[in-house]
A tleap script that builds the chain and sets N, CA, C and O, in Angstrom:
source leaprc.protein.ff14SB
mol = sequence {
  NMET GLU PRO THR ALA ALA ILE LEU SER GLY
  PHE ALA ILE ALA ASN MET VAL LEU LEU GLY
  ILE LEU MET PHE CYS PHE ALA LYS ILE TYR
  ALA LYS THR LYS ALA GLN LEU PRO ILE GLY
  MET ILE VAL PHE ALA GLY MET LEU PHE LEU
  HIE ASN ILE ILE SER ALA PHE ALA TYR PHE
  SER MET GLU GLN ILE PHE SER HIE GLU VAL
  PHE PRO TYR MET LEU GLY ILE THR ILE ALA
  GLU LEU GLY ALA ILE VAL VAL LEU LEU LYS
  ILE THR LEU CASP
}
set mol.1.N position { 0.850 -1.179 0.000 }
set mol.1.CA position { 0.000 0.000 0.000 }
set mol.1.C position { 0.893 1.239 0.000 }
set mol.1.O position { 1.885 1.314 0.725 }
set mol.2.N position { 0.519 2.191 -0.820 }
set mol.2.CA position { 1.224 3.477 -0.875 }
set mol.2.C position { 1.115 4.178 0.477 }
set mol.2.O position { 0.088 4.073 1.147 }
set mol.3.N position { 2.157 4.883 0.878 }
set mol.3.CA position { 2.061 5.628 2.150 }
set mol.3.C position { 0.925 6.653 2.154 }
set mol.3.O position { 0.270 6.849 3.177 }
set mol.4.N position { 0.691 7.307 1.008 }
set mol.4.CA position { -0.387 8.306 0.977 }
set mol.4.C position { -1.751 7.652 1.145 }
set mol.4.O position { -2.627 8.207 1.809 }
set mol.5.N position { -1.939 6.473 0.548 }
set mol.5.CA position { -3.210 5.765 0.709 }
set mol.5.C position { -3.388 5.315 2.150 }
set mol.5.O position { -4.500 5.353 2.678 }
set mol.6.N position { -2.309 4.891 2.791 }
set mol.6.CA position { -2.387 4.486 4.196 }
set mol.6.C position { -2.741 5.674 5.084 }
set mol.6.O position { -3.530 5.541 6.019 }
set mol.7.N position { -2.159 6.830 4.793 }
set mol.7.CA position { -2.465 8.037 5.572 }
set mol.7.C position { -3.926 8.430 5.387 }
set mol.7.O position { -4.616 8.741 6.357 }
set mol.8.N position { -4.399 8.415 4.139 }
set mol.8.CA position { -5.808 8.742 3.876 }
set mol.8.C position { -6.735 7.770 4.593 }
set mol.8.O position { -7.739 8.178 5.177 }
set mol.9.N position { -6.399 6.489 4.547 }
set mol.9.CA position { -7.220 5.489 5.224 }
set mol.9.C position { -7.224 5.726 6.727 }
set mol.9.O position { -8.261 5.589 7.376 }
set mol.10.N position { -6.072 6.081 7.282 }
set mol.10.CA position { -5.996 6.355 8.718 }
set mol.10.C position { -6.881 7.515 9.139 }
set mol.10.O position { -7.564 7.443 10.161 }
set mol.11.N position { -6.868 8.587 8.350 }
set mol.11.CA position { -7.735 9.725 8.669 }
set mol.11.C position { -9.212 9.358 8.503 }
set mol.11.O position { -10.046 9.803 9.292 }
set mol.12.N position { -9.546 8.554 7.489 }
set mol.12.CA position { -10.937 8.128 7.304 }
set mol.12.C position { -11.392 7.274 8.486 }
set mol.12.O position { -12.527 7.404 8.945 }
set mol.13.N position { -10.516 6.406 8.975 }
set mol.13.CA position { -10.859 5.573 10.131 }
set mol.13.C position { -10.999 6.436 11.388 }
set mol.13.O position { -11.886 6.193 12.206 }
set mol.14.N position { -10.134 7.436 11.546 }
set mol.14.CA position { -10.267 8.363 12.684 }
set mol.14.C position { -11.609 9.087 12.622 }
set mol.14.O position { -12.269 9.268 13.645 }
set mol.15.N position { -12.011 9.501 11.421 }
set mol.15.CA position { -13.320 10.139 11.254 }
set mol.15.C position { -14.433 9.193 11.682 }
set mol.15.O position { -15.381 9.613 12.347 }
set mol.16.N position { -14.329 7.916 11.308 }
set mol.16.CA position { -15.371 6.950 11.662 }
set mol.16.C position { -15.463 6.764 13.174 }
set mol.16.O position { -16.561 6.657 13.721 }
set mol.17.N position { -14.323 6.725 13.847 }
set mol.17.CA position { -14.332 6.577 15.310 }
set mol.17.C position { -15.038 7.769 15.955 }
set mol.17.O position { -15.905 7.595 16.812 }
set mol.18.N position { -14.666 8.974 15.542 }
set mol.18.CA position { -15.286 10.173 16.119 }
set mol.18.C position { -16.771 10.260 15.773 }
set mol.18.O position { -17.576 10.680 16.603 }
set mol.19.N position { -17.136 9.869 14.563 }
set mol.19.CA position { -18.553 9.883 14.188 }
set mol.19.C position { -19.344 8.859 14.996 }
set mol.19.O position { -20.497 9.109 15.348 }
set mol.20.N position { -18.747 7.720 15.292 }
set mol.20.CA position { -19.406 6.737 16.151 }
set mol.20.C position { -19.662 7.296 17.541 }
set mol.20.O position { -20.729 7.081 18.116 }
set mol.21.N position { -18.679 8.016 18.082 }
set mol.21.CA position { -18.849 8.662 19.390 }
set mol.21.C position { -19.961 9.705 19.320 }
set mol.21.O position { -20.789 9.798 20.227 }
set mol.22.N position { -19.978 10.489 18.241 }
set mol.22.CA position { -21.031 11.500 18.074 }
set mol.22.C position { -22.415 10.857 18.019 }
set mol.22.O position { -23.344 11.332 18.672 }
set mol.23.N position { -22.557 9.786 17.248 }
set mol.23.CA position { -23.865 9.124 17.153 }
set mol.23.C position { -24.306 8.594 18.509 }
set mol.23.O position { -25.488 8.662 18.848 }
set mol.24.N position { -23.363 8.064 19.291 }
set mol.24.CA position { -23.688 7.593 20.635 }
set mol.24.C position { -24.157 8.750 21.520 }
set mol.24.O position { -25.138 8.617 22.252 }
set mol.25.N position { -23.456 9.879 21.451 }
set mol.25.CA position { -23.852 11.062 22.239 }
set mol.25.C position { -25.237 11.557 21.837 }
set mol.25.O position { -26.063 11.877 22.692 }
set mol.26.N position { -25.484 11.618 20.530 }
set mol.26.CA position { -26.792 12.073 20.056 }
set mol.26.C position { -27.896 11.102 20.479 }
set mol.26.O position { -29.008 11.529 20.789 }
set mol.27.N position { -27.600 9.807 20.492 }
set mol.27.CA position { -28.594 8.820 20.934 }
set mol.27.C position { -28.917 9.015 22.414 }
set mol.27.O position { -30.075 8.896 22.815 }
set mol.28.N position { -27.902 9.316 23.229 }
set mol.28.CA position { -28.150 9.588 24.647 }
set mol.28.C position { -28.998 10.839 24.823 }
set mol.28.O position { -29.900 10.869 25.660 }
set mol.29.N position { -28.711 11.872 24.036 }
set mol.29.CA position { -29.499 13.108 24.113 }
set mol.29.C position { -30.944 12.827 23.722 }
set mol.29.O position { -31.871 13.318 24.366 }
set mol.30.N position { -31.137 12.037 22.667 }
set mol.30.CA position { -32.497 11.703 22.241 }
set mol.30.C position { -33.228 10.917 23.330 }
set mol.30.O position { -34.405 11.167 23.591 }
set mol.31.N position { -32.543 9.977 23.959 }
set mol.31.CA position { -33.178 9.174 25.005 }
set mol.31.C position { -33.642 10.043 26.170 }
set mol.31.O position { -34.672 9.763 26.784 }
set mol.32.N position { -32.886 11.093 26.473 }
set mol.32.CA position { -33.255 11.984 27.576 }
set mol.32.C position { -34.366 12.950 27.198 }
set mol.32.O position { -35.272 13.195 27.995 }
set mol.33.N position { -34.306 13.508 25.978 }
set mol.33.CA position { -35.195 14.618 25.630 }
set mol.33.C position { -36.333 14.254 24.686 }
set mol.33.O position { -37.354 14.942 24.661 }
set mol.34.N position { -36.178 13.195 23.918 }
set mol.34.CA position { -37.143 12.794 22.875 }
set mol.34.C position { -37.339 13.892 21.828 }
set mol.34.O position { -38.366 13.933 21.151 }
set mol.35.N position { -36.353 14.777 21.699 }
set mol.35.CA position { -36.404 15.841 20.687 }
set mol.35.C position { -36.042 15.259 19.319 }
set mol.35.O position { -35.386 14.221 19.230 }
set mol.36.N position { -36.475 15.937 18.262 }
set mol.36.CA position { -36.218 15.437 16.914 }
set mol.36.C position { -34.834 15.811 16.393 }
set mol.36.O position { -34.299 15.113 15.532 }
set mol.37.N position { -34.247 16.886 16.888 }
set mol.37.CA position { -32.940 17.321 16.398 }
set mol.37.C position { -31.861 16.246 16.543 }
set mol.37.O position { -31.097 16.036 15.600 }
set mol.38.N position { -31.767 15.558 17.686 }
set mol.38.CA position { -30.740 14.510 17.776 }
set mol.38.C position { -30.922 13.395 16.739 }
set mol.38.O position { -29.943 12.806 16.280 }
set mol.39.N position { -32.170 13.110 16.373 }
set mol.39.CA position { -32.408 12.089 15.330 }
set mol.39.C position { -31.818 12.567 14.011 }
set mol.39.O position { -31.171 11.797 13.301 }
set mol.40.N position { -32.040 13.827 13.684 }
set mol.40.CA position { -31.465 14.381 12.460 }
set mol.40.C position { -29.950 14.364 12.493 }
set mol.40.O position { -29.308 14.102 11.476 }
set mol.41.N position { -29.375 14.643 13.654 }
set mol.41.CA position { -27.919 14.623 13.783 }
set mol.41.C position { -27.370 13.202 13.678 }
set mol.41.O position { -26.276 12.999 13.152 }
set mol.42.N position { -28.119 12.224 14.172 }
set mol.42.CA position { -27.707 10.821 14.027 }
set mol.42.C position { -27.698 10.433 12.551 }
set mol.42.O position { -26.769 9.773 12.086 }
set mol.43.N position { -28.730 10.842 11.817 }
set mol.43.CA position { -28.785 10.545 10.380 }
set mol.43.C position { -27.630 11.235 9.659 }
set mol.43.O position { -26.974 10.628 8.813 }
set mol.44.N position { -27.381 12.496 9.990 }
set mol.44.CA position { -26.288 13.248 9.378 }
set mol.44.C position { -24.942 12.573 9.653 }
set mol.44.O position { -24.152 12.357 8.734 }
set mol.45.N position { -24.687 12.243 10.910 }
set mol.45.CA position { -23.430 11.579 11.268 }
set mol.45.C position { -23.343 10.198 10.626 }
set mol.45.O position { -22.261 9.753 10.244 }
set mol.46.N position { -24.480 9.524 10.509 }
set mol.46.CA position { -24.501 8.215 9.857 }
set mol.46.C position { -24.134 8.291 8.384 }
set mol.46.O position { -23.436 7.420 7.866 }
set mol.47.N position { -24.607 9.335 7.709 }
set mol.47.CA position { -24.249 9.515 6.293 }
set mol.47.C position { -22.759 9.822 6.138 }
set mol.47.O position { -22.109 9.317 5.223 }
set mol.48.N position { -22.225 10.650 7.032 }
set mol.48.CA position { -20.782 10.914 7.001 }
set mol.48.C position { -19.991 9.645 7.314 }
set mol.48.O position { -18.930 9.410 6.737 }
set mol.49.N position { -20.510 8.833 8.225 }
set mol.49.CA position { -19.870 7.559 8.558 }
set mol.49.C position { -19.831 6.662 7.324 }
set mol.49.O position { -18.801 6.060 7.020 }
set mol.50.N position { -20.953 6.577 6.616 }
set mol.50.CA position { -21.019 5.779 5.386 }
set mol.50.C position { -20.033 6.303 4.346 }
set mol.50.O position { -19.357 5.521 3.677 }
set mol.51.N position { -19.951 7.617 4.213 }
set mol.51.CA position { -18.999 8.230 3.285 }
set mol.51.C position { -17.566 7.809 3.617 }
set mol.51.O position { -16.783 7.503 2.718 }
set mol.52.N position { -17.229 7.795 4.894 }
set mol.52.CA position { -15.875 7.426 5.300 }
set mol.52.C position { -15.606 5.935 5.141 }
set mol.52.O position { -14.473 5.546 4.855 }
set mol.53.N position { -16.617 5.094 5.319 }
set mol.53.CA position { -16.451 3.660 5.053 }
set mol.53.C position { -16.116 3.445 3.583 }
set mol.53.O position { -15.181 2.717 3.249 }
set mol.54.N position { -16.882 4.080 2.717 }
set mol.54.CA position { -16.644 3.947 1.278 }
set mol.54.C position { -15.277 4.508 0.909 }
set mol.54.O position { -14.561 3.912 0.106 }
set mol.55.N position { -14.909 5.644 1.485 }
set mol.55.CA position { -13.606 6.252 1.197 }
set mol.55.C position { -12.463 5.351 1.641 }
set mol.55.O position { -11.523 5.123 0.880 }
set mol.56.N position { -12.533 4.839 2.865 }
set mol.56.CA position { -11.460 3.972 3.364 }
set mol.56.C position { -11.341 2.721 2.501 }
set mol.56.O position { -10.234 2.284 2.186 }
set mol.57.N position { -12.475 2.147 2.119 }
set mol.57.CA position { -12.454 0.973 1.245 }
set mol.57.C position { -11.807 1.308 -0.095 }
set mol.57.O position { -11.007 0.531 -0.615 }
set mol.58.N position { -12.153 2.459 -0.646 }
set mol.58.CA position { -11.584 2.871 -1.936 }
set mol.58.C position { -10.082 3.084 -1.821 }
set mol.58.O position { -9.333 2.699 -2.719 }
set mol.59.N position { -9.632 3.692 -0.724 }
set mol.59.CA position { -8.200 3.930 -0.560 }
set mol.59.C position { -7.446 2.607 -0.446 }
set mol.59.O position { -6.348 2.467 -0.985 }
set mol.60.N position { -8.041 1.630 0.261 }
set mol.60.CA position { -7.389 0.332 0.419 }
set mol.60.C position { -7.378 -0.468 -0.879 }
set mol.60.O position { -6.354 -1.047 -1.241 }
set mol.61.N position { -8.498 -0.502 -1.574 }
set mol.61.CA position { -8.644 -1.457 -2.674 }
set mol.61.C position { -8.412 -0.890 -4.064 }
set mol.61.O position { -8.131 -1.649 -4.991 }
set mol.62.N position { -8.520 0.420 -4.236 }
set mol.62.CA position { -8.437 0.971 -5.589 }
set mol.62.C position { -7.353 2.028 -5.735 }
set mol.62.O position { -7.476 2.928 -6.565 }
set mol.63.N position { -6.284 1.930 -4.934 }
set mol.63.CA position { -5.258 2.964 -4.995 }
set mol.63.C position { -4.578 3.025 -6.356 }
set mol.63.O position { -4.122 4.096 -6.756 }
set mol.64.N position { -4.493 1.907 -7.083 }
set mol.64.CA position { -3.850 1.916 -8.395 }
set mol.64.C position { -4.670 2.667 -9.434 }
set mol.64.O position { -4.130 3.070 -10.464 }
set mol.65.N position { -5.949 2.861 -9.191 }
set mol.65.CA position { -6.817 3.590 -10.116 }
set mol.65.C position { -6.671 5.101 -9.928 }
set mol.65.O position { -6.768 5.859 -10.893 }
set mol.66.N position { -6.438 5.537 -8.691 }
set mol.66.CA position { -6.343 6.966 -8.396 }
set mol.66.C position { -5.056 7.550 -8.965 }
set mol.66.O position { -4.015 6.894 -8.973 }
set mol.67.N position { -5.136 8.756 -9.426 }
set mol.67.CA position { -3.946 9.503 -9.823 }
set mol.67.C position { -3.246 9.976 -8.553 }
set mol.67.O position { -3.892 10.508 -7.651 }
set mol.68.N position { -1.951 9.789 -8.480 }
set mol.68.CA position { -1.222 10.150 -7.262 }
set mol.68.C position { -1.192 11.655 -7.024 }
set mol.68.O position { -0.935 12.100 -5.905 }
set mol.69.N position { -1.449 12.436 -8.057 }
set mol.69.CA position { -1.501 13.889 -7.880 }
set mol.69.C position { -2.744 14.322 -7.112 }
set mol.69.O position { -2.789 15.433 -6.582 }
set mol.70.N position { -3.751 13.458 -7.047 }
set mol.70.CA position { -5.014 13.781 -6.387 }
set mol.70.C position { -4.923 13.569 -4.873 }
set mol.70.O position { -5.666 14.197 -4.118 }
set mol.71.N position { -4.030 12.704 -4.427 }
set mol.71.CA position { -3.965 12.355 -3.013 }
set mol.71.C position { -3.794 13.555 -2.077 }
set mol.71.O position { -4.467 13.591 -1.047 }
set mol.72.N position { -2.933 14.540 -2.372 }
set mol.72.CA position { -2.827 15.683 -1.438 }
set mol.72.C position { -4.142 16.444 -1.273 }
set mol.72.O position { -4.457 16.904 -0.175 }
set mol.73.N position { -4.901 16.579 -2.344 }
set mol.73.CA position { -6.192 17.274 -2.256 }
set mol.73.C position { -7.191 16.453 -1.443 }
set mol.73.O position { -7.936 16.995 -0.627 }
set mol.74.N position { -7.198 15.143 -1.675 }
set mol.74.CA position { -8.085 14.271 -0.912 }
set mol.74.C position { -7.697 14.282 0.564 }
set mol.74.O position { -8.561 14.237 1.439 }
set mol.75.N position { -6.395 14.342 0.835 }
set mol.75.CA position { -5.935 14.410 2.219 }
set mol.75.C position { -6.395 15.708 2.876 }
set mol.75.O position { -6.813 15.704 4.033 }
set mol.76.N position { -6.321 16.812 2.146 }
set mol.76.CA position { -6.795 18.089 2.677 }
set mol.76.C position { -8.270 18.056 3.018 }
set mol.76.O position { -8.680 18.555 4.066 }
set mol.77.N position { -9.067 17.473 2.141 }
set mol.77.CA position { -10.507 17.358 2.388 }
set mol.77.C position { -10.771 16.485 3.610 }
set mol.77.O position { -11.608 16.825 4.446 }
set mol.78.N position { -10.063 15.366 3.721 }
set mol.78.CA position { -10.273 14.446 4.837 }
set mol.78.C position { -9.853 15.077 6.163 }
set mol.78.O position { -10.519 14.887 7.181 }
set mol.79.N position { -8.750 15.829 6.152 }
set mol.79.CA position { -8.309 16.507 7.378 }
set mol.79.C position { -9.289 17.615 7.762 }
set mol.79.O position { -9.568 17.808 8.945 }
set mol.80.N position { -9.813 18.340 6.777 }
set mol.80.CA position { -10.814 19.374 7.067 }
set mol.80.C position { -12.069 18.746 7.665 }
set mol.80.O position { -12.658 19.296 8.595 }
set mol.81.N position { -12.475 17.602 7.135 }
set mol.81.CA position { -13.636 16.894 7.677 }
set mol.81.C position { -13.362 16.460 9.113 }
set mol.81.O position { -14.234 16.576 9.974 }
set mol.82.N position { -12.163 15.962 9.374 }
set mol.82.CA position { -11.793 15.567 10.734 }
set mol.82.C position { -11.864 16.766 11.680 }
set mol.82.O position { -12.371 16.649 12.796 }
set mol.83.N position { -11.360 17.911 11.237 }
set mol.83.CA position { -11.429 19.115 12.063 }
set mol.83.C position { -12.857 19.519 12.383 }
set mol.83.O position { -13.164 19.888 13.516 }
set mol.84.N position { -13.726 19.451 11.391 }
set mol.84.CA position { -15.132 19.803 11.606 }
set mol.84.C position { -15.803 18.831 12.573 }
set mol.84.O position { -16.603 19.241 13.414 }
set mol.85.N position { -15.481 17.556 12.456 }
set mol.85.CA position { -16.067 16.556 13.356 }
set mol.85.C position { -15.575 16.783 14.785 }
set mol.85.O position { -16.348 16.647 15.734 }
set mol.86.N position { -14.304 17.127 14.944 }
set mol.86.CA position { -13.761 17.408 16.281 }
set mol.86.C position { -14.485 18.597 16.908 }
set mol.86.O position { -14.835 18.558 18.087 }
set mol.87.N position { -14.710 19.653 16.128 }
set mol.87.CA position { -15.425 20.829 16.642 }
set mol.87.C position { -16.852 20.448 17.037 }
set mol.87.O position { -17.320 20.837 18.107 }
set mol.88.N position { -17.542 19.695 16.188 }
set mol.88.CA position { -18.910 19.275 16.499 }
set mol.88.C position { -18.941 18.400 17.748 }
set mol.88.O position { -19.843 18.532 18.576 }
set mol.89.N position { -17.969 17.514 17.888 }
set mol.89.CA position { -17.907 16.661 19.074 }
set mol.89.C position { -17.648 17.491 20.328 }
set mol.89.O position { -18.264 17.246 21.366 }
set mol.90.N position { -16.753 18.461 20.248 }
set mol.90.CA position { -16.471 19.318 21.408 }
set mol.90.C position { -17.713 20.100 21.823 }
set mol.90.O position { -18.020 20.202 23.011 }
set mol.91.N position { -18.427 20.651 20.841 }
set mol.91.CA position { -19.652 21.394 21.143 }
set mol.91.C position { -20.695 20.472 21.766 }
set mol.91.O position { -21.387 20.859 22.707 }
set mol.92.N position { -20.806 19.264 21.245 }
set mol.92.CA position { -21.792 18.310 21.751 }
set mol.92.C position { -21.479 17.896 23.180 }
set mol.92.O position { -22.389 17.748 23.996 }
set mol.93.N position { -20.206 17.707 23.490 }
set mol.93.CA position { -19.827 17.245 24.828 }
set mol.93.C position { -19.858 18.347 25.877 }
set mol.93.O position { -19.885 18.053 27.072 }
set mol.94.N position { -19.854 19.617 25.456 }
set mol.94.CA position { -19.875 20.727 26.426 }
set mol.94.C position { -21.238 21.002 26.976 }
set mol.94.O position { -21.402 21.904 27.797 }
savepdb mol mol.pdb
quit
């Protein structure tokens, strides 16, 4: 596996871990309040989780198809997504 593909996969897996924590937090909030917003946030986080599953799978299995010039841009997008998830998790936990 190319080092860049391994790095991208690592960030995608980190995103999945944080999204799993977020979905758990939103489920606890829903159980306490029965509000609809946490359900929407669970669906939103679930879609991002699915996106990261597909991305990690693609990085592992189809790296020979990707142009290597694209990897830095994909890494930037994945790191930006990780940053946004961290901010959302911090806000949720506060």
